[in-house]
N, C-alpha and C positions, 0 to 999 in steps of 0.2 A: 350785776351779778349773773353769772351763767347758770341757767336752770339745770337741775340734775337730769340725766338722761331718763327717758320714759322706761318704765319697767316692762319687761317682755313676758307675754303670756302665750304658751303653746296650747292651741286648741286642736284636739284630736277627736275626730268623728268621721265615720264613713259616709255620712250624709252631707253632701256639699251645701245644701240649703241651710242646714243647721249651722254649719261653719260660717256661712255668710251672715246669718242672724247674730251669732256670737261676735263676729268682727264688727258688725254695724252697731253693736252696743258697747263693746270694749274700746274701740279706737276713739270715739267721741269722749269717752271717759278718761282719756289721757294715756292709754296703754298701747304698746306696740304688739301686734299680733302676728304670730307665725302659725302655720297650719300643717297638720298631718292627717292622712286619710285612714290610717290603720296603726295598730300598736307597734309594729316593727319600724315603720317610718318615724313614729314618735320617739322611740328610743334613740334612733340615729340622730334626730334633731336635738334631743336633750344633750347628748354627748358633744355635739358640734356647737350649739348656740347657748347652752346653759340658761334656760329661761328662769324667770323669777317665780313663776307659778305655772302649773299644768292643769288644764281642764280636760278630763278624759270621759268619753262615753263608756259606759259599762260593757255594752254589747257591740263588739266589732269583729270583723273577720281577721284571720291570721293570728292576731294576738288581742285578747280582750283587755278591757281596762284594768281588771284585777291582776292579770298576768303582768302588765306593764308596771303597775304599782309595786308588785312583789319584786320584780327585777330591779327597779330603782332603789328600793329600800335595802337591797343587798349591796349596793355600791357605796363605798366610803365617801366619795365626793358628791354623789347625787342624792343620797338618802334624805338630805335636809330640804330639798325642794318641795314646797307644799303642793298637794294635789286636791282638786275638787272633782268629784265624780258625778257625772250626769246619769240619772236613772229614770225609769218609767215609774208611774204611780204603783205603789204596793209591792215594789221589789225589795221586800224586807231582807230576804236571804242575801241578796247582793250587798246590802248595806252592812250586814253583820260580817260578811267575808271581807268587805273593804276595810272596815275598822280593824280587823285582825291583821291586814296587810299594811296598814299605815295611812289610809285615806284621811285627810284633814277635815273635809266637809263634803256635804252632799247637796245637790240641787235637783229637784224633781221636775221632769219635763211634763207639760210645757211650763216655762218659768216667766216671771215678770222681769223686764229689763232692769228695773231699779233694784230688785232683790238680787239679781246676778251681780251688779256692781257693788252692792253693799256686802255681799258675801266675799267677793274677791278682795275688797279693801280690808275687810275684817281679818281674813286669813293671812294676807300679806303683813298687816300690822302685827298680828299675834306672832307670826313666824319671826319677824324682825326683832321683836322684843325678846322672844325666847332664845333665838339662835345667835343673834349679834354676829352674823357671818362677816368675815373679812371681805371687803369689796374687791380686793385684788385677786385672791386665791379662791374665794367662795368657801373657805374652810370655816368651821365654827370658831367663834372668838372666846374671850375670857369667861363670859357668863356660862356658856355651854361647857367649857373645859372644867370649871369648878363644879358644875352640876354633875358632870360625868364622874369626876373623881369622888365626890361625896356619895354618889349612888353606889359605886363599886366598893368603897370603904364600908358603907352601911351594910352591904350584902356579905361582907367578909371575904370577898374574892381575892385570890392571889393576883397581884398585879405588878407590872413593871412600868414605870413612867420614864419616858426617854425625852429629855430636853435637848433640842438641837438648835445650834446657833452658828451663824456664819462668821468666819474670821476674815478681817480686812474688807468687809462689805462697804463700810462708809467710804473708804478710799476708792474702791471700784465705782461706787455711786457718784462721787465727786468727779472722778476722772472721766468717766464715760457718759454721765448724765442719767437723769431719773428714768428715762424710757428703758435703757439697758439694765439699770438696776431693778426695775420692776420685772423685766424678763428673767433675771436671775431668781427673784423671789418666786415667780410662777414655776420656773423650772425646778426649784428646790421642792416645792409642794408636790409636783408631779413625781419626782424621785422618791419622796417619802411614801406617797400613795402606792407606787409600784412595788416598793419594798414590803410594805405591810400586806398588800394583796398576795405577794409571792411567798412571804415567809411568816406571816402572822396568822391571826384568826379572822373569820368573817365579821365578828362583832368588835374587832379592835377599833380604836378611835384615833383620829388625827385632828389636831386643832392648830390654829394660827394665833399665837399670843400677840403678835404685832411686829412690824418691821421685819427683821431677819430671824425672829425667834419662833420656833415651832415646838409642839409636843406630840408624842405618840404614846398611846396607852395600850399595852399588850399584856402578855403573861410572862413570868420570869423565864420559862423555858424557851420562849421565842425571841426575847428582847435582843440578845446578842446577834442572832442570825439576821434579824431585821436591820440592826445598826450596821453590821458588816456590809450588807448589800447596799445600804444608803451610801456608805463611804466609797465603796468600789465604783458605783454608778456616778456619784458626784465627781470624784477625781478623774474619771474617764471622760466626763461630759463638759465640765466647766472650762477647761483650757480653750475649747472651741468658741467660747463667748468673748475671747480677747482678740484684739487686733493682732495680725500676724507677727509684727515686730515685737510686741510685748510678750506674746506667747513663746517665741523663740528665745527671748531674753530670760523668760521665767520669772519676771517681776515687773512691777510698774515703777516708773520714776515719777514721783509725785512731789508737788510743792507744798510745804507745810505752811502754817499760819504766818511764819516770819519770812516766807518767800524763799526758803532754802530747799534745795532738792533732797528728797529722801527716797530710799529704796523700800518698796513694800511688796511682799510676796503675793503670789496668786491666791485666789480664794480657796479656803479650806473649810471643813465643817467639823465642829466639836459637839459631841453628844454625851450627856450625862445620864446614866441609867440608875434610877432609884427603884430598888426591888424589894418586895416583901419577903423574898427568899433570904435577904441579908439581915433584916431586922423587922420587927413589927411596925407597920405603918398605921397611924391612928387618925391623922387629920391632914388637911390640905396644906396648912402652913408648915408642918413638919416636912412634907414631901418637897415643897418649894425650897425650903432652907437647905436640905441635903442636896437638891439638884443644883442650886446656885454654887455651893461649895465645890461640888464635883466638876461643874462646868468651868469654874475659874481655874481649877487644876488642869483640865483638858486644854484650855486655851494657852497654856504655857508652851505647848509643843508647836513646832512650826510645820505641822502636817495634820491631815484629817485623822481623827481617832475618836473612839468612844471610851468612856471611863465608867467603871462600876466601883462599888465600895470595896471590892476584894482585889481587883487588879485592873490594869488598863490594857487595851488592845487597839490595834489599828490595821489598816489594809496591807501593811507590809509584813505582818507576822505570818 
């Protein structure tokens, strides 16, 4: 059996000696370590490498640990990465501020190596259990999706739940292979994130249900704008992921289970919008049921579109 890849930890401190100490403890503990000397460099590495956990010194030049933490928690894709903050003894104010900005745990300098490893493993284990992030897209999974929906319902917030699903994805995956199929899934996640950032709210939510199924949670007034941008960007980008001959032809020639050639169109995206503006939403099961019905209707079309309970729209309107 092939062992799972080592989890990556980003160590951020302006003191190179402390970074060396952290590396000397974490690498023998089975972790891969990457380093940054200040907060701005840390942010760049997080976007590029997507570490599993971040260790931040509270006091650093250019951008301190609290500022880095606040920036990460505002990012839809990165807000779920756990953070351990390093502080000096007695820095209670820093701890309070850190908890307000989303720090997951603290470690007081100087620390014991075994305590460091124990805290790192505890935070990673707790985050994995709470988040259940999808390993391909790093988006929250079903546990987090349900928790987010239940929280918003209990608060009585106006919400629109947008279920997105790719059409013809299995054929694409079978035809081109899993590597290119995974590329499509990651690209779709990126398109959804960009649309929510551009047209949604800062506290909107994106989750990966599994496979080629995603969910976006926003407000009724923003939902259609978000979905419209998703469709436009998806339809503009996806043809470039096909071989040139298939792209020019506008479809794939695929072999079915009986060995007969079949023609299958290019990938499209279907989105079902379940909105509290259309009817009272009371529980997660009700939302999922309405979403499944609307999505089945959307998938009857041979193009990308979104469907609401009132009307349907697509990028050609």
